[in-house]
PLY file of the C-alpha trace (Angstrom):
ply
format ascii 1.0
element vertex 364
property float x
property float y
property float z
element edge 363
property int vertex1
property int vertex2
end_header
82.60 -51.14 63.61
84.62 -52.70 60.75
88.28 -52.26 61.74
89.93 -53.96 58.80
93.69 -53.53 59.15
96.22 -54.41 61.81
97.85 -51.35 63.42
101.11 -51.84 61.55
99.24 -51.94 58.20
97.19 -48.79 58.75
98.15 -45.85 56.51
98.21 -42.26 57.69
95.20 -40.25 56.56
97.04 -38.42 53.78
98.57 -41.71 52.57
95.14 -43.33 52.39
93.75 -40.43 50.35
96.74 -40.66 48.04
96.53 -44.43 47.54
92.77 -44.65 47.01
91.42 -44.05 43.54
90.16 -40.53 44.22
91.49 -38.96 41.01
89.03 -36.35 39.77
87.51 -35.73 43.20
88.18 -32.44 44.95
89.10 -33.95 48.30
91.42 -32.24 50.78
91.86 -31.83 54.54
89.81 -28.95 55.91
92.38 -27.77 58.39
95.83 -28.49 59.74
96.71 -29.65 63.22
99.79 -29.96 65.36
98.57 -33.34 66.54
100.02 -36.49 64.91
98.06 -37.49 61.85
95.72 -40.41 62.57
96.29 -43.81 61.04
93.20 -45.30 59.45
92.43 -48.97 60.08
88.91 -49.11 58.68
85.58 -47.49 57.87
82.60 -46.86 60.09
79.30 -45.05 60.34
79.06 -41.71 62.13
77.48 -43.39 65.15
79.85 -46.36 65.42
83.26 -45.32 64.02
86.10 -45.39 66.49
89.33 -43.35 66.71
91.10 -45.44 64.05
88.32 -45.29 61.43
87.15 -42.84 58.79
83.47 -42.01 58.32
81.41 -39.80 56.00
78.42 -37.48 56.02
76.37 -37.47 52.82
72.84 -37.09 54.19
72.25 -33.68 55.82
69.63 -35.30 58.07
72.46 -37.09 59.90
74.35 -33.88 60.69
73.46 -34.15 64.39
75.39 -37.42 64.64
78.59 -35.44 64.22
78.17 -34.14 67.78
79.16 -37.44 69.37
81.25 -38.82 66.55
84.48 -40.51 67.67
85.93 -41.21 64.21
89.50 -40.31 63.31
88.25 -38.41 60.26
84.95 -37.55 58.59
84.39 -36.82 54.89
81.88 -34.03 54.28
81.01 -31.18 51.95
82.15 -27.59 52.43
78.57 -26.64 53.37
78.45 -29.29 56.10
81.83 -28.15 57.40
80.69 -24.54 57.61
77.64 -25.66 59.58
79.73 -27.35 62.30
79.39 -25.70 65.70
82.39 -23.93 67.15
84.49 -25.88 69.61
86.80 -28.85 69.78
86.04 -31.99 67.86
87.69 -35.39 67.99
87.87 -35.96 64.25
89.70 -34.44 61.31
87.58 -33.18 58.43
88.16 -34.17 54.81
86.33 -31.90 52.38
84.80 -33.46 49.29
81.89 -32.41 47.09
80.78 -36.06 46.78
81.29 -37.74 50.18
79.30 -40.87 49.29
81.39 -41.50 46.19
84.59 -40.96 48.14
83.39 -43.42 50.78
82.78 -45.97 48.00
86.32 -45.50 46.66
87.84 -45.89 50.11
85.79 -49.05 50.66
87.23 -50.38 47.39
90.74 -49.64 48.65
90.20 -51.60 51.86
88.64 -54.50 49.97
91.58 -54.64 47.54
93.87 -54.77 50.56
91.89 -57.75 51.84
92.04 -59.54 48.49
95.75 -58.92 48.13
96.27 -60.63 51.48
94.60 -63.85 50.33
96.65 -66.81 49.18
97.44 -66.78 45.48
98.20 -69.53 43.02
96.43 -72.54 41.59
95.11 -75.10 44.04
96.24 -78.67 43.32
92.63 -79.91 43.22
91.72 -77.57 40.34
91.26 -79.27 36.94
92.65 -77.14 34.13
92.63 -78.20 30.48
96.06 -78.13 28.82
94.74 -75.79 26.11
93.60 -73.16 28.63
95.62 -69.93 28.74
96.09 -68.59 32.25
97.40 -65.04 32.70
100.00 -63.84 35.15
98.98 -63.65 38.78
95.76 -65.62 38.34
94.44 -67.50 41.37
92.27 -70.59 40.94
90.70 -72.08 44.04
89.95 -75.65 45.13
87.83 -77.89 42.91
87.58 -75.42 40.04
87.20 -76.73 36.47
88.65 -74.79 33.53
87.81 -76.38 30.20
89.45 -76.42 26.75
90.31 -73.14 25.07
89.53 -70.93 28.06
91.47 -67.69 28.50
91.75 -66.01 31.89
93.28 -62.54 32.07
96.01 -61.44 34.44
95.24 -60.92 38.09
91.84 -62.61 38.02
90.69 -64.80 40.88
88.37 -67.84 40.84
86.91 -68.91 44.17
86.30 -72.54 45.17
84.17 -74.67 42.88
83.96 -72.35 39.87
83.38 -73.85 36.43
84.53 -72.11 33.27
83.17 -73.72 30.11
85.04 -74.35 26.88
86.29 -71.32 24.91
85.05 -68.84 27.50
87.02 -65.66 28.13
87.58 -63.86 31.42
89.30 -60.48 31.34
91.91 -58.95 33.64
91.40 -58.43 37.38
88.07 -60.23 37.57
86.74 -61.78 40.76
84.58 -64.90 40.65
83.31 -65.88 44.08
82.68 -69.51 44.99
80.57 -71.71 42.68
80.18 -69.37 39.73
79.31 -71.26 36.55
80.17 -70.07 33.07
78.90 -72.27 30.25
80.82 -72.45 26.97
81.48 -69.34 24.86
80.91 -66.77 27.59
82.99 -63.61 27.22
83.60 -61.34 30.22
85.48 -58.03 30.14
87.90 -56.64 32.70
87.27 -56.06 36.41
84.04 -58.05 36.60
82.70 -59.26 39.95
80.53 -62.38 39.84
78.93 -63.53 43.07
78.30 -67.07 44.26
75.82 -69.18 42.37
75.43 -66.94 39.34
75.13 -68.80 36.05
76.06 -67.26 32.72
75.28 -68.97 29.44
72.55 -71.46 30.34
70.17 -72.23 27.49
67.55 -69.65 26.67
63.94 -70.74 26.99
63.38 -71.60 23.35
60.92 -74.26 22.14
58.87 -74.78 18.99
55.46 -76.50 18.98
55.87 -80.11 17.83
52.52 -81.79 17.22
54.31 -84.85 15.82
55.00 -86.03 19.37
51.76 -85.17 21.10
49.17 -82.45 21.43
50.91 -79.50 23.06
54.38 -81.06 22.81
57.54 -78.99 22.24
60.76 -79.31 20.27
63.82 -77.76 21.85
65.53 -74.95 19.92
69.25 -75.37 20.47
70.70 -72.13 21.82
73.85 -71.61 19.78
74.59 -68.00 20.66
76.72 -66.92 23.60
76.94 -64.28 26.33
79.07 -61.14 26.06
79.68 -58.97 29.12
81.55 -55.65 29.14
84.04 -54.14 31.58
83.30 -53.27 35.22
80.16 -55.41 35.42
78.92 -56.85 38.72
76.44 -59.72 38.87
74.80 -60.79 42.12
74.33 -64.17 43.76
72.11 -66.70 41.98
71.47 -64.40 39.04
71.21 -66.04 35.63
71.99 -64.69 32.18
70.86 -67.01 29.38
72.80 -67.45 26.19
71.38 -66.25 22.90
69.50 -68.43 20.46
71.54 -67.26 17.44
73.34 -64.08 18.54
74.79 -63.23 21.95
73.00 -61.94 25.01
74.86 -58.70 25.82
75.47 -56.73 29.01
77.25 -53.42 28.40
80.04 -51.77 30.35
79.33 -50.93 33.97
76.07 -52.89 34.22
75.12 -53.80 37.80
72.79 -56.72 38.52
71.58 -57.57 42.03
70.82 -61.06 43.36
68.28 -63.47 41.86
67.71 -61.69 38.57
66.71 -63.48 35.38
68.00 -62.15 32.04
66.47 -63.99 29.09
68.13 -64.95 25.84
69.16 -62.29 23.32
68.53 -59.46 25.78
70.75 -56.38 25.33
71.40 -54.19 28.38
73.01 -50.79 27.82
76.00 -49.31 29.62
75.66 -48.48 33.34
72.13 -49.82 33.70
71.38 -51.21 37.17
68.75 -53.73 38.28
67.68 -54.58 41.83
66.83 -58.05 43.12
64.27 -60.38 41.54
63.86 -58.49 38.27
62.83 -60.63 35.31
63.63 -59.64 31.73
62.11 -61.79 28.99
63.94 -62.68 25.80
65.03 -60.26 23.06
64.25 -57.12 25.06
66.62 -54.18 24.54
67.25 -51.94 27.55
69.03 -48.64 27.04
71.92 -47.04 28.87
71.73 -45.63 32.41
68.38 -47.23 33.17
67.38 -48.40 36.64
65.00 -51.30 37.19
63.79 -51.57 40.79
63.15 -54.81 42.64
60.72 -57.44 41.31
59.89 -55.44 38.19
59.00 -57.52 35.13
59.75 -56.76 31.49
57.98 -58.62 28.70
59.91 -59.91 25.71
60.81 -58.13 22.45
60.49 -54.65 23.96
62.75 -51.63 23.61
63.42 -49.25 26.52
65.04 -45.92 25.77
68.09 -44.62 27.60
67.49 -43.18 31.10
64.27 -45.07 31.80
63.60 -45.76 35.49
61.14 -48.52 36.40
59.64 -48.63 39.91
59.56 -51.79 42.00
56.98 -54.42 41.14
56.04 -52.72 37.87
55.17 -54.85 34.84
56.39 -53.31 31.58
54.42 -54.84 28.72
55.15 -52.41 25.89
58.14 -50.45 24.63
59.12 -47.12 26.22
60.52 -44.44 23.94
60.66 -41.53 26.39
63.12 -41.22 29.32
61.55 -40.91 32.76
60.12 -42.91 35.63
57.40 -45.52 35.09
55.24 -47.13 37.76
52.30 -49.48 37.73
50.72 -52.03 40.07
47.49 -53.65 38.98
45.44 -56.64 40.26
45.25 -59.61 37.92
42.05 -60.60 36.16
40.97 -62.59 33.14
43.01 -61.18 30.31
40.12 -59.71 28.28
38.70 -58.01 31.38
42.15 -56.74 32.33
42.55 -55.18 28.87
39.22 -53.39 29.19
40.07 -52.07 32.64
43.55 -50.99 31.58
42.08 -49.04 28.66
39.80 -47.18 31.07
42.59 -46.51 33.56
44.76 -44.97 30.89
42.01 -42.39 30.27
41.18 -41.57 33.89
42.76 -38.11 33.87
40.89 -37.17 30.69
37.62 -38.60 32.04
38.07 -36.63 35.28
38.50 -33.37 33.36
35.37 -34.09 31.32
33.39 -34.91 34.46
34.49 -31.69 36.20
33.53 -29.73 33.09
30.06 -31.32 33.11
29.61 -30.59 36.82
30.65 -26.95 36.29
28.20 -26.58 33.40
25.35 -28.16 35.41
25.94 -25.92 38.41
0 1
1 2
2 3
3 4
4 5
5 6
6 7
7 8
8 9
9 10
10 11
11 12
12 13
13 14
14 15
15 16
16 17
17 18
18 19
19 20
20 21
21 22
22 23
23 24
24 25
25 26
26 27
27 28
28 29
29 30
30 31
31 32
32 33
33 34
34 35
35 36
36 37
37 38
38 39
39 40
40 41
41 42
42 43
43 44
44 45
45 46
46 47
47 48
48 49
49 50
50 51
51 52
52 53
53 54
54 55
55 56
56 57
57 58
58 59
59 60
60 61
61 62
62 63
63 64
64 65
65 66
66 67
67 68
68 69
69 70
70 71
71 72
72 73
73 74
74 75
75 76
76 77
77 78
78 79
79 80
80 81
81 82
82 83
83 84
84 85
85 86
86 87
87 88
88 89
89 90
90 91
91 92
92 93
93 94
94 95
95 96
96 97
97 98
98 99
99 100
100 101
101 102
102 103
103 104
104 105
105 106
106 107
107 108
108 109
109 110
110 111
111 112
112 113
113 114
114 115
115 116
116 117
117 118
118 119
119 120
120 121
121 122
122 123
123 124
124 125
125 126
126 127
127 128
128 129
129 130
130 131
131 132
132 133
133 134
134 135
135 136
136 137
137 138
138 139
139 140
140 141
141 142
142 143
143 144
144 145
145 146
146 147
147 148
148 149
149 150
150 151
151 152
152 153
153 154
154 155
155 156
156 157
157 158
158 159
159 160
160 161
161 162
162 163
163 164
164 165
165 166
166 167
167 168
168 169
169 170
170 171
171 172
172 173
173 174
174 175
175 176
176 177
177 178
178 179
179 180
180 181
181 182
182 183
183 184
184 185
185 186
186 187
187 188
188 189
189 190
190 191
191 192
192 193
193 194
194 195
195 196
196 197
197 198
198 199
199 200
200 201
201 202
202 203
203 204
204 205
205 206
206 207
207 208
208 209
209 210
210 211
211 212
212 213
213 214
214 215
215 216
216 217
217 218
218 219
219 220
220 221
221 222
222 223
223 224
224 225
225 226
226 227
227 228
228 229
229 230
230 231
231 232
232 233
233 234
234 235
235 236
236 237
237 238
238 239
239 240
240 241
241 242
242 243
243 244
244 245
245 246
246 247
247 248
248 249
249 250
250 251
251 252
252 253
253 254
254 255
255 256
256 257
257 258
258 259
259 260
260 261
261 262
262 263
263 264
264 265
265 266
266 267
267 268
268 269
269 270
270 271
271 272
272 273
273 274
274 275
275 276
276 277
277 278
278 279
279 280
280 281
281 282
282 283
283 284
284 285
285 286
286 287
287 288
288 289
289 290
290 291
291 292
292 293
293 294
294 295
295 296
296 297
297 298
298 299
299 300
300 301
301 302
302 303
303 304
304 305
305 306
306 307
307 308
308 309
309 310
310 311
311 312
312 313
313 314
314 315
315 316
316 317
317 318
318 319
319 320
320 321
321 322
322 323
323 324
324 325
325 326
326 327
327 328
328 329
329 330
330 331
331 332
332 333
333 334
334 335
335 336
336 337
337 338
338 339
339 340
340 341
341 342
342 343
343 344
344 345
345 346
346 347
347 348
348 349
349 350
350 351
351 352
352 353
353 354
354 355
355 356
356 357
357 358
358 359
359 360
360 361
361 362
362 363
């Protein structure tokens, strides 16, 4: 039951709807009441929300939970409202065609309120190069390091222990949680959220065979590209994005990466693509816009995925995909030559089944 605001900070319901970023949503109260309008102190689920919280109904399967709901207000669709039984109810109804989206926007409002209440300014233990350019309203926490030539946009916040490498750029209103590391020449757009432990700009895994040293020895290929990240990107805890070998690794606008993801060097990820935890993307792969990559999926290097490709969890993508759609595959490992033979047969199973049925029909 996340009550987030003190009573004196809680806005009235109509004030909350006005202050939250709900532009473009058709949200409105379902009915009027002579009772004083409730003040909203937080958000809660249908089963746990109390009389000072707002809740939402987006899954019709949870409609029965409205019967005992004690929330101050509930967001729901017109269809859900019409299905309510007659009789008194404790909550006000807010009509919206997209209740889940509206819940997300209200959650953002409460989180901004929390952030605005945190202490601002630059902690005396932070080390900031004299050539760094720090925008208005920037907060830099304890033990941060900001190196030469860095630019940090207005309103951004760096949590404790962040490191921003030389000539890196951070846009406006970004949030870096504790211990985020940006190597040199990393460029981040506006409103990014980077969670603890993520590393942007580490060297890509690039080595050339060097028999001069020893059989099987390697010579390091210096990674002299950078990382470029668009606006409204979120990157989860302990996720890594390697810098490019020659050109930048690129994440487009609105990309969302979960925790513990590996993005290899020179990868390009299109706008609004989302990846769940433990995905691995090998170097130089190009992923289109609006793709979703489910947890623990693996993408080989130098591939191209079209826009609107959706990869199921645990799937290994080993060749390019030109057609939008959902792709799934789980297969036991074997010696590579045997695996190739089996995979070739599996890809023809539907055709072989049709031929077999035709033979059986003919024989009977």
